[in-house]
Residue frames as qw, qx, qy, qz and C-alpha x, y, z in Angstrom:
[[0.425, 0.774, 0.102, 0.459, 53.27, 87.57, 72.53],
 [0.528, -0.053, -0.321, 0.785, 56.20, 89.58, 73.97],
 [0.121, -0.778, -0.415, 0.457, 55.34, 92.70, 75.99],
 [0.087, 0.764, -0.226, -0.598, 57.35, 94.85, 73.58],
 [0.744, 0.311, 0.548, 0.221, 56.99, 93.89, 69.93],
 [0.243, -0.248, 0.379, 0.858, 58.75, 95.45, 66.95],
 [0.491, 0.566, 0.167, -0.641, 56.51, 97.47, 64.70],
 [0.580, 0.194, 0.712, 0.346, 55.72, 95.48, 61.58],
 [0.028, -0.102, 0.375, 0.921, 55.49, 97.34, 58.26],
 [0.437, 0.531, 0.540, -0.486, 52.02, 98.59, 57.41],
 [0.254, 0.046, 0.693, 0.673, 51.39, 97.88, 53.73],
 [0.377, 0.157, -0.014, -0.913, 48.00, 99.55, 53.89],
 [0.492, -0.038, -0.776, -0.392, 46.40, 96.15, 53.41],
 [0.720, -0.380, 0.130, -0.566, 43.50, 94.95, 55.54],
 [0.336, 0.237, -0.897, 0.158, 44.63, 92.03, 57.69],
 [0.767, -0.338, 0.009, -0.545, 42.15, 89.71, 59.40],
 [0.063, 0.293, -0.927, 0.228, 43.43, 87.15, 61.88],
 [0.700, -0.167, -0.321, -0.616, 40.62, 84.60, 61.69],
 [0.825, -0.205, -0.520, 0.083, 41.87, 82.22, 64.39],
 [0.106, 0.413, -0.523, 0.738, 42.26, 83.74, 67.85],
 [0.524, -0.431, -0.731, 0.071, 40.97, 82.84, 71.31],
 [0.116, -0.428, 0.220, -0.869, 39.36, 85.00, 74.00],
 [0.394, -0.399, -0.803, 0.202, 37.82, 84.36, 77.42],
 [0.308, -0.855, -0.189, -0.371, 35.70, 86.50, 79.75],
 [0.141, 0.561, -0.557, 0.596, 37.74, 88.07, 82.53],
 [0.352, -0.166, 0.708, -0.590, 35.36, 86.57, 85.06],
 [0.643, -0.068, -0.592, -0.482, 33.19, 83.49, 85.01],
 [0.777, -0.451, 0.185, -0.399, 31.51, 81.23, 87.56],
 [0.166, -0.357, 0.918, -0.055, 33.16, 78.20, 89.09],
 [0.679, 0.078, -0.421, -0.596, 31.12, 75.89, 86.86],
 [0.469, 0.036, -0.870, 0.145, 32.14, 72.76, 88.80],
 [0.020, 0.158, 0.679, -0.717, 30.63, 74.18, 91.97],
 [0.453, 0.168, -0.030, -0.875, 27.63, 75.60, 90.11],
 [0.723, 0.116, -0.490, -0.473, 26.71, 72.33, 88.39],
 [0.742, -0.428, 0.411, -0.313, 27.95, 70.03, 91.14],
 [0.909, 0.013, 0.375, 0.181, 30.14, 67.77, 89.02],
 [0.730, 0.600, 0.140, 0.295, 32.88, 67.63, 86.40],
 [0.565, -0.368, 0.111, 0.730, 36.17, 69.33, 85.68],
 [0.320, 0.879, 0.300, 0.185, 34.90, 72.51, 84.07],
 [0.518, 0.160, -0.063, 0.838, 37.38, 75.28, 83.28],
 [0.158, -0.943, -0.285, -0.072, 37.02, 78.54, 85.19],
 [0.434, 0.579, -0.230, 0.651, 39.29, 81.49, 85.97],
 [0.595, -0.690, -0.271, 0.310, 40.84, 82.48, 89.27],
 [0.181, 0.946, -0.134, 0.233, 42.37, 85.96, 89.42],
 [0.849, -0.120, -0.164, 0.488, 46.10, 85.85, 90.11],
 [0.315, -0.403, -0.001, 0.859, 47.21, 89.46, 89.51],
 [0.361, 0.694, 0.100, -0.615, 46.07, 92.38, 87.35],
 [0.335, 0.610, -0.554, -0.456, 48.02, 90.86, 84.46],
 [0.271, 0.176, -0.939, -0.120, 47.59, 87.11, 84.96],
 [0.760, -0.180, 0.180, -0.598, 44.94, 84.57, 85.89],
 [0.211, -0.218, 0.952, -0.026, 44.87, 80.88, 86.71],
 [0.706, 0.030, -0.429, -0.563, 42.75, 78.56, 84.59],
 [0.374, -0.229, 0.828, -0.350, 41.47, 75.83, 86.90],
 [0.545, 0.004, -0.719, -0.431, 40.08, 72.53, 85.71],
 [0.687, -0.510, -0.516, -0.033, 37.63, 71.72, 88.43],
 [0.521, -0.849, 0.046, 0.073, 39.76, 72.32, 91.53],
 [0.801, -0.177, 0.248, 0.516, 43.13, 71.58, 89.88],
 [0.042, -0.716, 0.293, 0.632, 45.60, 74.00, 88.31],
 [0.781, 0.483, 0.384, 0.095, 45.41, 73.88, 84.52],
 [0.574, 0.390, 0.172, 0.699, 47.31, 76.83, 83.03],
 [0.180, -0.658, -0.180, 0.709, 48.36, 80.40, 83.78],
 [0.424, 0.632, 0.451, 0.466, 47.25, 82.94, 81.20],
 [0.266, -0.149, -0.062, 0.950, 48.05, 86.60, 80.60],
 [0.242, 0.540, 0.349, -0.726, 45.73, 89.58, 80.29],
 [0.284, 0.343, -0.505, -0.740, 45.74, 89.33, 76.49],
 [0.053, -0.199, -0.972, -0.114, 43.48, 86.31, 76.92],
 [0.048, -0.678, -0.716, 0.159, 40.67, 88.61, 78.11],
 [0.099, -0.682, -0.110, 0.716, 41.62, 92.28, 77.72],
 [0.582, 0.652, 0.449, 0.186, 40.14, 93.46, 74.39],
 [0.111, 0.988, -0.094, -0.052, 41.79, 96.90, 74.47],
 [0.456, -0.619, 0.586, 0.255, 45.21, 95.39, 75.19],
 [0.699, 0.185, 0.641, 0.256, 44.78, 92.98, 72.29],
 [0.449, 0.863, 0.217, 0.084, 44.05, 95.80, 69.85],
 [0.112, -0.917, 0.364, 0.119, 47.26, 97.54, 70.91],
 [0.588, -0.344, 0.690, 0.244, 49.27, 94.36, 70.48],
 [0.660, 0.464, 0.556, 0.199, 47.78, 93.76, 67.04],
 [0.233, 0.966, -0.012, -0.112, 48.62, 97.33, 66.02],
 [0.357, -0.683, 0.565, 0.294, 52.28, 96.42, 66.35],
 [0.450, -0.013, 0.817, 0.360, 51.74, 93.96, 63.50],
 [0.259, 0.229, -0.315, -0.884, 49.55, 96.27, 61.39],
 [0.182, -0.257, -0.927, -0.206, 46.64, 93.86, 61.84],
 [0.298, -0.236, 0.018, -0.925, 43.24, 95.45, 62.19],
 [0.772, -0.179, -0.130, -0.596, 40.77, 92.59, 62.76],
 [0.066, -0.239, 0.938, -0.242, 40.64, 89.66, 65.16],
 [0.729, -0.194, -0.451, -0.477, 38.14, 86.83, 64.79],
 [0.165, -0.384, 0.736, -0.533, 37.66, 85.66, 68.38],
 [0.799, -0.207, -0.457, -0.333, 36.30, 82.40, 69.71],
 [0.701, -0.629, 0.259, -0.217, 36.53, 80.55, 72.99],
 [0.021, -0.538, 0.843, -0.002, 39.37, 78.24, 73.98],
 [0.645, 0.025, -0.671, -0.365, 38.52, 74.66, 72.91],
 [0.270, -0.025, -0.868, 0.417, 38.93, 73.30, 76.43],
 [0.324, 0.090, 0.361, -0.870, 35.77, 75.27, 77.25],
 [0.475, -0.019, -0.635, -0.609, 33.65, 73.11, 74.88],
 [0.351, -0.124, 0.744, -0.555, 32.80, 70.65, 77.68],
 [0.608, 0.069, -0.532, -0.585, 30.98, 68.25, 75.35],
 [0.383, -0.038, -0.902, 0.197, 31.14, 65.63, 78.12],
 [0.161, 0.059, 0.525, -0.834, 28.75, 67.68, 80.27],
 [0.293, 0.545, 0.757, -0.207, 24.97, 67.37, 80.48],
 [0.308, 0.499, 0.501, 0.637, 23.39, 69.04, 77.48],
 [0.174, -0.910, -0.336, -0.168, 21.53, 71.66, 79.48],
 [0.534, -0.722, 0.086, 0.432, 24.69, 72.59, 81.37],
 [0.539, 0.022, 0.445, 0.715, 26.62, 72.75, 78.13],
 [0.138, 0.735, 0.471, 0.467, 23.97, 75.09, 76.78],
 [0.344, -0.918, -0.164, 0.110, 24.20, 77.38, 79.81],
 [0.584, -0.461, 0.281, 0.606, 27.98, 77.53, 79.47],
 [0.436, 0.319, 0.524, 0.659, 27.70, 78.19, 75.72],
 [0.008, -0.872, -0.407, -0.273, 25.19, 80.99, 76.23],
 [0.463, -0.816, 0.003, 0.347, 27.44, 82.65, 78.82],
 [0.539, -0.254, 0.423, 0.683, 30.43, 82.55, 76.48],
 [0.318, 0.503, 0.581, 0.556, 28.41, 83.63, 73.45],
 [0.125, -0.940, -0.316, -0.009, 26.90, 86.62, 75.23],
 [0.463, -0.704, 0.189, 0.503, 30.40, 87.78, 76.15],
 [0.485, -0.004, 0.559, 0.673, 31.78, 87.29, 72.64],
 [0.183, 0.729, 0.550, 0.364, 28.80, 89.11, 71.12],
 [0.255, -0.932, -0.142, 0.213, 29.43, 92.03, 73.49],
 [0.508, -0.439, 0.373, 0.640, 33.09, 92.21, 72.40],
 [0.365, 0.315, 0.624, 0.615, 32.03, 92.32, 68.74],
 [0.003, 0.855, 0.485, 0.182, 29.26, 94.87, 69.32],
 [0.373, -0.844, -0.042, 0.383, 31.53, 97.18, 71.33],
 [0.129, -0.684, 0.483, 0.530, 34.25, 97.31, 68.66],
 [0.837, 0.390, 0.373, -0.085, 33.03, 95.90, 65.32],
 [0.442, 0.836, -0.320, -0.060, 35.93, 97.45, 63.41],
 [0.028, 0.620, -0.771, 0.142, 38.40, 95.27, 65.31],
 [0.320, -0.128, 0.898, -0.274, 36.42, 92.21, 66.41],
 [0.691, 0.030, -0.464, -0.553, 34.37, 89.45, 64.80],
 [0.462, -0.307, 0.715, -0.426, 32.97, 86.77, 67.12],
 [0.563, 0.051, -0.766, -0.306, 32.40, 83.05, 66.57],
 [0.685, -0.411, 0.212, -0.563, 30.01, 81.31, 68.94],
 [0.090, 0.222, -0.965, 0.110, 30.12, 77.92, 70.62],
 [0.739, -0.141, -0.200, -0.628, 27.36, 75.31, 70.96],
 [0.592, -0.304, 0.697, -0.266, 26.59, 72.17, 73.02],
 [0.445, 0.348, -0.705, -0.429, 27.44, 69.62, 70.33],
 [0.028, -0.041, 0.975, -0.217, 26.44, 66.78, 72.71],
 [0.307, 0.522, 0.710, -0.359, 22.76, 67.68, 72.22],
 [0.255, 0.228, 0.566, 0.750, 21.76, 68.45, 68.62],
 [0.096, -0.781, -0.573, -0.227, 18.38, 69.95, 69.50],
 [0.376, -0.827, -0.139, 0.393, 19.88, 72.35, 72.04],
 [0.468, -0.247, 0.370, 0.764, 22.74, 73.12, 69.65],
 [0.196, 0.477, 0.594, 0.617, 20.39, 74.08, 66.83],
 [0.219, -0.883, -0.415, 0.002, 18.46, 76.34, 69.17],
 [0.441, -0.697, 0.080, 0.560, 21.66, 78.10, 70.17],
 [0.426, 0.100, 0.512, 0.739, 22.64, 78.43, 66.51],
 [0.034, 0.769, 0.523, 0.366, 19.44, 80.37, 65.94],
 [0.369, -0.888, -0.161, 0.221, 20.33, 82.64, 68.88],
 [0.557, -0.342, 0.307, 0.691, 23.91, 83.08, 67.63],
 [0.298, 0.445, 0.535, 0.653, 22.53, 84.23, 64.29],
 [0.170, -0.883, -0.399, -0.180, 20.32, 86.71, 66.12],
 [0.527, -0.728, 0.010, 0.439, 23.32, 88.03, 68.05],
 [0.365, 0.902, -0.177, -0.149, 24.97, 88.98, 64.76],
 [0.479, -0.505, 0.675, 0.244, 27.76, 86.43, 64.89],
 [0.572, 0.521, -0.420, -0.474, 28.80, 85.13, 61.45],
 [0.733, 0.214, -0.643, -0.063, 29.75, 81.64, 62.57],
 [0.807, -0.540, 0.156, -0.183, 30.78, 79.14, 65.22],
 [0.208, 0.553, -0.800, 0.106, 33.79, 77.15, 66.40],
 [0.930, -0.224, 0.048, -0.288, 33.42, 73.44, 67.18],
 [0.466, -0.549, 0.689, 0.079, 35.75, 70.60, 68.14],
 [0.313, 0.410, -0.763, -0.390, 37.17, 67.89, 65.90],
 [0.414, -0.179, -0.887, -0.096, 35.16, 65.18, 67.66],
 [0.525, -0.462, 0.106, -0.707, 32.35, 64.98, 70.19],
 [0.715, -0.367, 0.521, -0.287, 33.17, 62.52, 72.95],
 [0.298, -0.306, 0.844, 0.325, 35.20, 60.57, 70.37],
 [0.573, 0.556, 0.600, -0.051, 32.24, 60.49, 67.95],
 [0.378, 0.003, 0.436, 0.817, 33.24, 61.65, 64.47],
 [0.208, 0.401, 0.099, -0.887, 31.64, 64.76, 62.99],
 [0.322, 0.114, -0.669, -0.660, 30.31, 62.82, 60.03],
 [0.006, 0.239, 0.949, -0.206, 27.96, 60.77, 62.22],
 [0.123, -0.549, -0.641, -0.523, 24.25, 61.17, 61.50],
 [0.368, -0.693, -0.537, 0.309, 23.51, 62.55, 64.98],
 [0.273, -0.512, -0.002, 0.814, 25.37, 65.78, 64.12],
 [0.271, 0.341, 0.619, 0.654, 23.81, 66.25, 60.68],
 [0.063, -0.859, -0.498, -0.094, 20.99, 68.55, 61.95],
 [0.379, -0.745, 0.005, 0.549, 23.62, 70.91, 63.36],
 [0.338, -0.203, 0.504, 0.769, 25.44, 71.24, 60.05],
 [0.135, 0.573, 0.694, 0.414, 22.17, 71.52, 58.15],
 [0.179, -0.900, -0.352, 0.187, 21.22, 74.41, 60.42],
 [0.383, -0.561, 0.235, 0.695, 24.60, 76.09, 59.83],
 [0.267, 0.153, 0.642, 0.702, 24.07, 75.88, 56.08],
 [0.021, -0.740, -0.637, -0.214, 20.48, 77.14, 56.36],
 [0.285, -0.893, -0.206, 0.282, 21.47, 80.05, 58.62],
 [0.511, 0.783, -0.119, 0.334, 24.57, 80.92, 56.59],
 [0.516, -0.803, 0.297, -0.024, 26.87, 80.42, 59.58],
 [0.519, 0.592, -0.604, 0.124, 30.53, 79.66, 58.94],
 [0.913, -0.406, 0.007, -0.031, 32.13, 76.80, 60.89],
 [0.185, 0.712, -0.647, 0.201, 35.68, 76.71, 62.30],
 [0.959, -0.204, -0.193, -0.040, 36.77, 73.20, 63.29],
 [0.021, -0.766, 0.564, -0.307, 39.48, 73.17, 65.94],
 [0.686, 0.052, -0.716, 0.118, 41.26, 70.03, 67.20],
 [0.393, -0.524, 0.451, -0.606, 40.60, 69.08, 70.78],
 [0.832, -0.204, 0.409, -0.315, 40.22, 66.01, 73.04],
 [0.379, 0.594, -0.655, -0.272, 43.02, 64.40, 71.07],
 [0.972, -0.003, -0.169, -0.161, 42.78, 60.68, 70.36],
 [0.856, 0.094, -0.338, 0.380, 45.36, 58.66, 72.24],
 [0.099, -0.862, 0.212, -0.449, 46.07, 61.51, 74.66],
 [0.725, -0.603, 0.293, -0.159, 46.83, 59.24, 77.59],
 [0.950, 0.064, 0.165, 0.256, 49.24, 57.14, 75.53],
 [0.635, 0.386, 0.067, 0.666, 51.52, 60.01, 74.47],
 [0.248, -0.950, -0.186, 0.029, 51.53, 62.75, 77.11],
 [0.614, -0.496, 0.210, 0.577, 55.34, 62.90, 77.24],
 [0.380, -0.068, 0.414, 0.824, 57.08, 65.49, 75.03],
 [0.302, 0.471, 0.133, -0.818, 53.81, 67.44, 74.51],
 [0.124, 0.001, 0.864, 0.488, 52.91, 64.91, 71.81],
 [0.237, 0.624, 0.727, -0.160, 49.13, 65.44, 72.07],
 [0.162, 0.859, 0.073, -0.480, 49.66, 68.99, 70.80],
 [0.031, -0.602, 0.601, 0.525, 52.45, 68.19, 68.32],
 [0.005, 0.056, -0.940, -0.336, 51.11, 64.90, 66.90],
 [0.140, 0.447, 0.855, -0.224, 47.55, 64.52, 68.13],
 [0.230, 0.657, 0.212, -0.686, 46.22, 67.91, 67.06],
 [0.241, 0.423, -0.564, -0.667, 47.23, 67.62, 63.38],
 [0.068, -0.079, -0.980, -0.171, 45.81, 64.10, 63.29],
 [0.175, 0.502, 0.688, -0.494, 42.56, 65.26, 64.91],
 [0.304, 0.576, -0.085, -0.754, 42.04, 67.84, 62.18],
 [0.251, 0.250, -0.800, -0.484, 42.61, 65.27, 59.45],
 [0.056, 0.240, 0.950, -0.193, 40.23, 62.93, 61.28],
 [0.288, 0.582, 0.423, -0.633, 37.50, 65.57, 61.15],
 [0.304, 0.522, -0.402, -0.688, 38.16, 66.35, 57.49],
 [0.161, 0.117, -0.937, -0.287, 38.13, 62.72, 56.40],
 [0.140, 0.357, 0.855, -0.349, 35.01, 61.99, 58.42],
 [0.327, 0.616, 0.225, -0.681, 33.14, 64.91, 56.86],
 [0.313, 0.456, -0.593, -0.585, 34.27, 63.92, 53.36],
 [0.135, 0.071, -0.977, -0.150, 33.78, 60.15, 53.53],
 [0.209, 0.373, 0.779, -0.458, 30.39, 60.41, 55.26],
 [0.185, 0.540, 0.634, 0.522, 29.09, 62.54, 52.38],
 [0.173, -0.757, -0.412, 0.478, 28.45, 65.52, 54.67],
 [0.120, -0.529, 0.231, 0.808, 30.39, 68.01, 52.55],
 [0.069, 0.111, 0.782, 0.609, 28.91, 66.55, 49.38],
 [0.110, -0.607, -0.777, -0.125, 25.34, 66.81, 50.59],
 [0.177, -0.892, -0.282, 0.305, 25.70, 70.29, 52.12],
 [0.629, 0.365, 0.165, 0.666, 27.56, 72.22, 49.40],
 [0.015, -0.841, -0.085, -0.534, 26.64, 75.57, 50.94],
 [0.726, -0.662, -0.087, 0.167, 28.33, 74.75, 54.25],
 [0.350, 0.805, -0.321, 0.356, 31.35, 77.02, 54.72],
 [0.872, -0.470, -0.017, 0.137, 33.91, 75.12, 56.81],
 [0.279, 0.792, -0.476, 0.262, 37.43, 76.15, 57.82],
 [0.926, -0.240, -0.230, 0.177, 39.87, 73.69, 59.38],
 [0.324, -0.914, 0.241, 0.038, 42.44, 74.99, 61.86],
 [0.522, -0.568, 0.572, 0.278, 46.22, 74.68, 61.68],
 [0.258, 0.525, -0.596, -0.550, 46.34, 74.57, 57.86],
 [0.851, 0.116, -0.318, -0.401, 44.26, 71.41, 57.75],
 [0.732, -0.469, 0.482, -0.107, 46.53, 69.52, 60.12],
 [0.424, -0.321, 0.789, 0.306, 48.05, 66.35, 58.68],
 [0.689, 0.541, 0.455, -0.161, 45.49, 66.10, 55.87],
 [0.403, 0.866, -0.201, -0.217, 47.55, 68.25, 53.47],
 [0.055, -0.637, 0.761, 0.106, 50.66, 66.13, 53.92],
 [0.347, -0.054, 0.936, -0.038, 48.83, 62.81, 53.62],
 [0.629, 0.438, 0.119, -0.632, 46.19, 63.55, 50.99],
 [0.457, 0.433, -0.706, -0.324, 48.03, 61.26, 48.55],
 [0.033, 0.065, -0.971, 0.226, 47.76, 58.37, 51.00],
 [0.428, 0.310, 0.545, -0.651, 44.12, 59.22, 51.69],
 [0.608, 0.483, -0.232, -0.586, 43.34, 59.27, 47.99],
 [0.331, 0.333, -0.872, -0.139, 45.25, 56.02, 47.44],
 [0.188, 0.067, 0.890, -0.411, 43.26, 54.35, 50.21],
 [0.561, 0.426, 0.243, -0.667, 40.06, 55.51, 48.53],
 [0.559, 0.491, -0.507, -0.434, 41.26, 53.94, 45.26],
 [0.311, 0.285, -0.906, 0.014, 42.65, 50.65, 46.54],
 [0.098, -0.241, -0.915, 0.308, 40.01, 49.87, 49.18],
 [0.317, -0.234, -0.214, -0.894, 36.76, 51.48, 48.06],
 [0.612, -0.368, -0.678, -0.173, 34.95, 48.71, 49.92],
 [0.522, -0.429, -0.503, 0.539, 36.22, 50.26, 53.18],
 [0.217, -0.256, -0.062, 0.940, 36.61, 53.94, 52.29],
 [0.220, -0.001, -0.359, -0.907, 34.09, 54.84, 49.59],
 [0.020, -0.335, -0.931, 0.147, 31.14, 53.35, 51.43],
 [0.070, 0.743, 0.546, -0.381, 29.05, 56.49, 51.84],
 [0.226, 0.879, -0.087, -0.410, 30.63, 58.82, 49.29],
 [0.871, 0.264, 0.300, 0.286, 32.05, 57.71, 45.95],
 [0.328, 0.925, -0.076, 0.175, 33.79, 61.00, 45.18],
 [0.723, 0.221, -0.302, 0.580, 37.59, 61.24, 45.26],
 [0.459, -0.756, -0.286, 0.370, 38.61, 63.00, 48.51],
 [0.456, -0.146, 0.185, 0.858, 41.23, 65.04, 46.63],
 [0.088, 0.543, 0.515, 0.657, 38.43, 66.79, 44.76],
 [0.348, -0.839, -0.417, 0.045, 37.37, 68.54, 47.96],
 [0.499, -0.290, -0.006, 0.817, 40.57, 70.56, 48.08],
 [0.049, 0.085, 0.247, 0.964, 39.58, 74.18, 47.51],
 [0.397, -0.517, -0.577, -0.493, 35.98, 73.52, 48.61],
 [0.586, -0.730, -0.312, 0.162, 36.76, 74.25, 52.26],
 [0.111, 0.889, -0.271, 0.353, 39.03, 76.78, 53.95],
 [0.808, -0.265, -0.308, 0.426, 42.10, 76.35, 56.14],
 [0.205, -0.967, 0.093, 0.123, 44.15, 78.82, 58.13],
 [0.542, 0.739, -0.354, 0.184, 47.80, 79.64, 57.48],
 [0.501, -0.715, 0.458, -0.168, 49.35, 78.24, 60.68],
 [0.941, 0.250, -0.205, 0.102, 52.20, 76.06, 59.37],
 [0.512, -0.777, 0.299, 0.214, 55.30, 77.71, 60.94],
 [0.569, -0.187, 0.623, 0.503, 57.09, 76.76, 57.70],
 [0.294, 0.567, -0.221, -0.737, 57.19, 78.66, 54.40],
 [0.177, 0.205, -0.858, -0.436, 57.53, 75.57, 52.23],
 [0.078, 0.336, 0.920, -0.184, 54.60, 73.88, 53.92],
 [0.269, 0.632, 0.325, -0.650, 52.47, 76.98, 53.41],
 [0.243, 0.449, -0.543, -0.666, 53.49, 77.04, 49.74],
 [0.065, -0.048, -0.982, -0.173, 52.32, 73.42, 49.49],
 [0.156, 0.516, 0.725, -0.429, 49.01, 74.27, 51.15],
 [0.265, 0.618, -0.046, -0.739, 48.53, 77.22, 48.78],
 [0.169, 0.279, -0.786, -0.525, 49.27, 74.96, 45.82],
 [0.023, -0.241, -0.970, 0.009, 46.66, 72.43, 46.96],
 [0.042, 0.619, 0.659, -0.425, 43.99, 74.86, 48.11],
 [0.218, 0.649, 0.328, 0.651, 44.46, 78.04, 46.13],
 [0.222, 0.097, -0.361, 0.900, 44.96, 81.36, 47.90],
 [0.436, -0.350, -0.145, -0.816, 41.21, 82.10, 48.15],
 [0.836, -0.359, -0.352, -0.219, 40.88, 79.17, 50.54],
 [0.685, -0.111, -0.425, 0.582, 43.77, 79.93, 52.92],
 [0.225, -0.907, -0.159, -0.317, 43.18, 82.53, 55.65],
 [0.206, 0.519, -0.531, 0.638, 45.63, 84.35, 57.89],
 [0.768, -0.559, -0.230, -0.211, 45.42, 82.71, 61.30],
 [0.170, 0.650, -0.581, 0.460, 47.61, 82.74, 64.41],
 [0.712, -0.354, -0.595, 0.113, 46.04, 80.88, 67.39],
 [0.100, 0.421, -0.337, 0.836, 46.82, 84.05, 69.39],
 [0.003, -0.888, 0.419, -0.192, 47.66, 84.45, 72.22],
 [0.908, -0.339, 0.245, -0.012, 49.03, 80.95, 72.89],
 [0.272, -0.696, 0.569, 0.345, 52.73, 80.07, 72.46],
 [0.568, 0.071, 0.764, 0.297, 52.15, 77.31, 69.91],
 [0.445, 0.811, 0.356, -0.131, 50.54, 79.92, 67.66],
 [0.574, 0.360, 0.213, 0.704, 52.07, 81.99, 64.87],
 [0.262, -0.807, -0.379, 0.369, 52.36, 85.12, 67.01],
 [0.186, -0.407, 0.267, 0.854, 54.45, 87.34, 64.69],
 [0.540, 0.563, 0.543, -0.311, 51.25, 88.04, 62.83],
 [0.633, 0.759, 0.129, -0.086, 51.68, 87.79, 59.06],
 [0.184, -0.795, 0.490, 0.306, 55.47, 88.10, 59.17],
 [0.543, -0.118, 0.779, 0.292, 56.19, 84.78, 57.46],
 [0.526, 0.665, 0.526, 0.069, 53.70, 85.59, 54.70],
 [0.135, 0.969, -0.083, -0.189, 55.32, 89.00, 54.17],
 [0.292, -0.653, 0.637, 0.286, 58.71, 87.30, 53.80],
 [0.701, 0.128, 0.695, 0.095, 57.55, 84.79, 51.16],
 [0.011, -0.335, 0.490, 0.805, 57.71, 87.10, 48.12],
 [0.334, 0.462, 0.822, -0.006, 54.13, 86.32, 47.18],
 [0.094, 0.414, 0.464, 0.777, 52.20, 88.15, 44.48],
 [0.172, -0.093, 0.280, -0.940, 50.14, 91.08, 45.83],
 [0.677, -0.153, -0.292, -0.658, 46.84, 89.38, 44.95],
 [0.710, -0.105, -0.686, 0.120, 47.92, 86.24, 46.83],
 [0.233, 0.005, -0.561, 0.795, 48.79, 88.31, 49.90],
 [0.410, -0.132, 0.014, -0.903, 45.40, 90.04, 49.69],
 [0.755, -0.162, -0.535, -0.342, 43.70, 86.65, 49.61],
 [0.604, -0.089, -0.674, 0.417, 45.65, 85.42, 52.61],
 [0.137, 0.021, -0.411, 0.901, 45.28, 88.63, 54.60],
 [0.350, 0.206, 0.395, -0.824, 41.57, 89.21, 54.05],
 [0.539, 0.159, -0.439, -0.701, 39.81, 87.94, 50.91],
 [0.458, -0.036, -0.887, -0.055, 39.68, 84.30, 51.98],
 [0.086, -0.226, -0.745, 0.621, 38.42, 85.12, 55.48],
 [0.351, 0.229, 0.079, -0.904, 35.80, 87.57, 54.19],
 [0.574, 0.084, -0.605, -0.546, 34.44, 84.94, 51.82],
 [0.376, -0.102, -0.899, 0.201, 34.42, 82.24, 54.50],
 [0.039, -0.327, -0.621, 0.712, 32.62, 84.53, 56.96],
 [0.125, 0.659, 0.630, 0.391, 30.39, 86.12, 54.28],
 [0.240, -0.776, -0.231, 0.536, 31.40, 89.60, 55.46],
 [0.432, 0.851, 0.148, 0.260, 31.81, 92.82, 53.49],
 [0.638, 0.083, -0.153, 0.750, 35.27, 94.39, 53.43],
 [0.016, -0.647, -0.103, -0.756, 33.63, 97.81, 53.81],
 [0.668, -0.683, -0.284, -0.080, 32.86, 96.96, 57.44],
 [0.758, -0.446, -0.016, 0.475, 36.54, 97.32, 58.34],
 [0.053, 0.941, -0.245, -0.229, 39.07, 100.09, 58.10],
 [0.891, 0.398, -0.105, 0.193, 41.90, 99.24, 55.71],
 [0.630, 0.284, -0.308, 0.654, 44.66, 100.87, 57.64]]
């Protein structure tokens, strides 16, 4: 986000950005602590920047709005946006690590996120993270996340290239339904990464495909059918699923012997039974997503503060000449329903 941003019009409407990322300003060098692996940690670079290191190697430079909660509130004020739903950066998931180490990392991140929410509940809602590589440890951390007052979690689109619909992850989703925790699924560890690194294709092609992979896996495995109370939101407007749902449905019809093995229900019928965010970068695509999903299942999201995000928060939606009730759904109703939160918790302007 630019250092100086034009003031966006304040329509007096509550705006919740339900897809943003936040890190602690300081964290251990996990690679040294655990004695293996390419864990992400931060190295201070200046008061306004830090270096993300992957093990001992440079990974990315980030700005203070990745960790400075007060700065973020000021930047969001420029876009008349009151609430940020914060979660860790997916590269922190570290599902490849030992389960106990993944749990320690998760607990560190969750404690920090819970502190951010507790210190400023009018502006911040926190989503936890869990060690998906160990279902028993993950369920235990879900219980703790619930106790910390977090309304949900963020997880990756696969776990060491295992699809989310696999039976080994079922106890985790069952616990989320039982505890009433919302789930944000974010693409990461993109399939085919090493085959398409040029032109930033893992982020431009792999990420949308990863999201569709997760959606199809959860539908075809019967997970969403068998856990109807599970509240799931898929990042980046559902990735490539929304543009290929016709093909997906056709495959279900023409080859049920391959597709409809564990769930006989038409995949198209799940549209509107999960949530997606609004990150399309294209008005016509967002109109298509709204048509498929309905406005109560599309939430304002940005991927702030990263450059591939929709960082002029809500501007495209404001320019789309949408009905006031549709804008209300996009700006807060859909997110409140997904998170099971009361609008009264937040100031409206």
